[in-house]
C-alpha positions as CSV (number, residue, x, y, z in Angstrom):
1,M,-31.6,29.0,59.5
2,L,-29.0,31.1,57.7
3,Q,-31.4,34.2,57.6
4,W,-31.8,34.0,61.4
5,L,-28.1,33.8,62.0
6,G,-27.7,36.7,59.6
7,L,-30.2,38.8,61.6
8,A,-28.4,37.9,64.9
9,F,-25.1,38.8,63.3
10,I,-26.4,42.2,62.1
11,L,-27.7,43.0,65.6
12,L,-24.4,41.9,67.1
13,I,-22.4,44.1,64.7
14,A,-24.7,47.1,65.4
15,D,-24.4,46.6,69.1
16,Q,-20.6,46.2,69.1
17,F,-20.1,49.1,66.7
18,T,-22.1,51.5,68.9
19,K,-20.3,50.4,72.0
20,V,-16.9,51.0,70.3
21,L,-18.1,54.5,69.5
22,I,-19.1,55.1,73.1
23,V,-15.9,53.7,74.6
24,G,-13.9,55.7,72.0
25,F,-15.6,59.1,72.5
26,Y,-16.9,59.0,76.1
27,Q,-15.3,58.7,79.4
28,L,-17.2,56.8,82.2
29,G,-20.0,59.0,83.4
30,D,-19.9,61.4,80.4
31,S,-23.3,62.4,79.0
32,T,-24.7,64.3,76.0
33,H,-28.1,65.8,76.2
34,V,-30.0,64.9,73.0
35,T,-33.7,65.7,73.7
36,N,-35.8,66.5,76.7
37,F,-36.2,62.8,77.4
38,F,-33.0,61.2,76.0
39,N,-29.3,61.4,76.7
40,V,-26.3,59.5,75.4
41,V,-24.2,58.4,78.4
42,R,-21.4,56.0,79.2
43,V,-22.3,53.6,82.0
44,H,-20.7,50.3,83.0
45,N,-22.9,47.6,84.3
46,S,-21.1,44.7,86.0
47,G,-24.4,43.1,86.9
48,A,-27.4,41.9,84.9
49,A,-30.6,43.6,84.0
50,F,-31.2,46.8,86.1
51,S,-27.7,46.3,87.6
52,F,-28.8,43.1,89.4
53,L,-25.8,41.8,91.4
54,A,-23.6,44.7,90.1
55,G,-21.8,45.0,93.5
56,A,-21.3,41.3,94.1
57,G,-17.5,41.4,94.0
58,G,-16.6,40.1,90.5
59,W,-17.8,36.5,90.4
60,Q,-20.9,37.7,88.6
61,R,-18.9,38.5,85.5
62,W,-18.2,34.9,84.8
63,F,-21.6,33.7,86.0
64,F,-23.4,36.0,83.6
65,T,-20.9,35.2,80.8
66,A,-21.6,31.5,81.3
67,I,-25.4,32.1,81.3
68,G,-25.0,34.0,78.0
69,V,-23.0,31.3,76.4
70,V,-25.4,28.5,77.5
71,A,-28.3,30.7,76.3
72,A,-26.7,31.2,72.9
73,A,-26.1,27.4,72.6
74,V,-29.7,26.6,73.5
75,I,-31.0,29.3,71.1
76,L,-28.8,27.9,68.3
77,W,-30.4,24.5,68.9
78,L,-33.9,26.0,69.0
79,L,-33.2,27.9,65.7
80,K,-32.0,24.7,64.0
81,S,-35.1,22.9,65.3
82,H,-37.7,25.6,64.5
83,A,-36.1,27.7,61.7
84,G,-39.4,27.5,59.7
85,Q,-41.4,29.1,62.5
86,K,-40.8,32.7,61.4
87,L,-42.0,34.6,64.4
88,F,-40.4,32.3,66.9
89,A,-37.1,32.2,64.9
90,F,-37.1,36.0,64.6
91,A,-37.5,36.3,68.4
92,M,-34.7,33.8,69.0
93,A,-32.4,35.6,66.5
94,C,-32.9,38.9,68.3
95,I,-32.2,37.3,71.7
96,L,-29.2,35.5,70.3
97,G,-27.6,38.7,68.8
98,G,-28.2,40.6,72.0
99,A,-26.9,37.8,74.3
100,I,-23.7,37.4,72.4
101,G,-23.2,41.2,72.3
102,N,-23.3,41.4,76.1
103,V,-21.2,38.3,76.5
104,I,-18.5,39.9,74.3
105,D,-18.6,43.0,76.6
106,R,-18.2,40.9,79.8
107,V,-15.3,39.0,78.4
108,M,-13.5,42.1,77.0
109,Y,-14.2,44.6,79.7
110,G,-15.6,42.8,82.7
111,Y,-18.8,44.8,82.4
112,V,-21.5,45.7,79.8
113,V,-21.3,49.1,78.2
114,D,-24.7,50.9,78.4
115,F,-25.3,54.3,76.7
116,L,-29.0,54.9,76.0
117,D,-30.5,57.0,78.8
118,F,-34.2,57.8,78.7
119,H,-35.7,60.1,81.3
120,W,-38.8,62.0,82.2
121,H,-39.2,64.7,84.8
122,G,-36.2,63.6,86.8
123,W,-36.9,59.9,86.6
124,H,-34.3,57.9,84.6
125,F,-34.9,54.5,83.2
126,P,-31.7,52.4,83.7
127,A,-29.3,52.9,80.8
128,F,-29.2,50.2,78.2
129,N,-27.7,49.3,74.8
130,I,-28.6,47.8,71.4
131,A,-28.0,44.3,72.8
132,D,-30.5,44.9,75.6
133,S,-33.0,46.3,73.1
134,A,-32.6,43.3,70.8
135,I,-33.2,40.9,73.8
136,T,-36.3,42.9,74.8
137,V,-37.7,42.9,71.3
138,G,-37.0,39.2,71.1
139,A,-38.7,38.5,74.4
140,A,-41.8,40.5,73.3
141,F,-42.0,38.6,70.0
142,L,-41.6,35.3,71.9
143,I,-44.6,36.2,74.1
144,L,-46.5,37.2,71.0
145,D,-45.6,34.0,69.3
146,E,-46.8,32.0,72.2
147,L,-50.1,33.9,72.5
148,L,-50.8,33.4,68.8
149,R,-49.9,29.7,69.2
150,V,-52.4,29.3,72.1
151,R,-55.0,31.2,70.1
152,R,-54.6,28.9,67.1
153,G,-54.9,25.9,69.4
154,R,-58.5,26.9,70.5
């Protein structure tokens, strides 16, 4: 289980380090053009994915914080129970690191700091961060693990 906690910790540190850089060097709304399809920006998300409930009045900060804490506890239990299942544990470790990274933001700032802005011909994907990326990668590998498990069961 230690290797999976180590992976989650590395993702958490990468997430928090990049957010400290963004908060230190960018004001809210600042943007740096990097390529024709990518900018570094500073955006605050007080909601969940795709700013869901962002304008809900403040209660969502603690609601999403609680969800993140509960998710982290469940993931720790799952990791302890299934540490030998490498693909599953990898997925859980990614999700754990990302979830804790975003919980830290909600507790410290009241919102999540997002800064990766991908765009194409005027269309912008909602800005996200390393924690969101880790959660997405974890979710993708969780789906892959389940598909492989079903396939092995045939």
